[in-house]
N, C-alpha and C positions, 0 to 999 in steps of 0.2 A: 056524378059527381062531381062539378066542378071546381079543379083544386085554389082557381083564380079568385073564387065568390068574394071570399072576405080582403082579402085583399085591394083586390078593385071597389069594393065598397067604402074600404080607410082611403086608398089614394084619391074617390070623390070626395070626402069629406075633407080633401086639403093636403095629408100625409103624404111629403117630400122622398122618404126612405124609411122605409119600413122593411127590416129585418125579420126569420126566421132563427128559431133556436132553439136546443134539441139537444141531450146527451144520450150518451151510453155507458154503460157500465155503472148503475146505480145499483143490485142487485149481487154482485157477482163476490165470491170469496177472496177475490183476490186481484191486486192489479189499481192500478187508478181512474179514476173519472173523469171520462172525456167530453166534451163540448164542444158543440159547433154554433157559427153564426154565418147567413147567410144571406146576400141580397142577389134576386135573381132579374132582369131585366123585366117590369112590367108583363103579364103576357105570356113569355116565355112560355112553349107548349117542350115537355122530355116526354118521349115515352116512354111508359113504366114507370115512370115515377113515381110512388109511394110509399108507404111507410116501412122506413127501413126492414126490419124484423120483418114483413111481408112475401120479402125479396128475399133469391135466391143468394146465393155469397157472387156467382159470377153476375148476375143482375148490378147487383152493389159495386164490383167493383169497375164496372165498365161506367154505371153510372158519377160513380166518384172523378172518373176523368172527365168525362161531360161538364161537369156540374163547376168543377175547379176552371174549366174552358171559357167556360160562357157567364158565371156569376159576373154580376157587375163588382162586386167582393165581399170577402168573405176570410174566416177567422177560425183556426181550430183547434184548441187550449185545452192541458189535463187541468185537474188536483192529487197530489199524489197522495199515497197512500196513510203518511206522518199526515197530510191533511184532513183527509176522511178520519183520522183516529182524534185530532185535536180539535174539530169544526162539527163534524156528525157527515155523515154523506151529503141531506141537502144542504149545510151548510157547505160545504165543498163543491156541489153539484154548481151553486152560483160562485163562487168562487170561480171552477172555470167557464161558466160561462160569462162572467163579467169578465176574464183575459180572454177569453175568444172576441166577445161587444169590441175588448178593447183594440183588435186588431183590423177592424172595419178600416177602410180608405174615408170612408164618411159618417159621422156619425147618424146615428139613426134615430129619426126623431118617433119611432115605434117598433118597443122589440115585442114581437109576438113567442111569447114560449110555452113549450108543450108541456100541458101537464095541468092544476091547478093553484100553483104559487108563484107572485111573482112579487114577494118581499124583501130576497134578496137583493136585488135585481136592480142598477145604477144609475140606467136611462130607464126613460117614461116605457113602460111596458103593461102587456095584455099579457093575460092566462089564457091561452085554446087548449081544454077538455079533449085528446084525440088529436092534435091538432097537425101530429106528422099523418096521421090519416084524411087531412081537410086542408090544408096548407100548404101550397106550394112552397114556398120559401121554408118552412118546418121542414115540410119531409126533405127538400134536398138537403139541409140541414141534418137532417138525421143520417139518412148516407154518409156526408164527410164523416160525423162524428165514429159511425159504427163502425165503416173499414178502419179508417185512423185507431182507433182503440185493438182492434180484430188484427193489424197488421201488428200492434205493438206487442201485445200478448204471443202473438207467431214467437217474437224475438225472445219473448219471457219464459218460451218452450226449448228452446235452445240453450238458453243459459241452467234452467231445474225443467231439465225434459224426465225429473220422472214423473210429475204429477198431469202428463196428459194435457195443459193447458191450449197447444196447438187444434186437440178438439172439444173443447168446454169453454173455452176461451176464459178463466176463472169462476163460471157458478158454477151451483153450489152442485152436480152430478153424483148419484152416487158412488161414480168410479174415481171423482174428482175427493170424496169423504172419502173413501179407502187409502189411497195414498197422503192422507195427510195425517191418516192414523197412522200408515206405515212408518211413514218418513218424519210426520212433525212439521208444521207450516217453512215459509218459506219466508226470505226478507218481505216476498213482495207481498204480503199476504195480509187480510188487514184483519189484527186482531181482535177486533169490537164483534164482528162478523162470525170467530169463530165459538164467542162462547155459549150458544146454541148447539155447541159439537155434545155429544155425549158418549 
């Protein structure tokens, strides 16, 4: 599968600056949601680049540095737990995405958004379902977002060691639920995500 197929079609239609946008952390019970926007040089082949969820942690860490070094421009941003509670997870995700796009050194004339919704994006945008496995720019953004959020959660694991964030990064594992039952929620848990707990 050619990760540049869609972007090449769009560049040939006259688009000048295309960025890929993806998020990490929509599903966890704790921590912020992180988004990244990335513009790669057209046609750049990065060995092993793929949807971040399909890569090992070690591979993601290696790619993270390569993508930052070789991208034309990139942005990485968070939306906080408080913002997730205020705007719901979808609204907070778009907030983080807009912040990441806003960090780019060039305003994109098209943002390719992983998923099926773009209604909260402030620049011209197109949704690409499974984009993180189909588009080079989105795949790169997925790695930037995932590694950044994982590193953030490792920091939180030191602050709140009883929850095991270093293992599950805030996702709802059996051990994580058990820790919440034992210790109660931490300040970085998402109250709206804990309502379904029995």
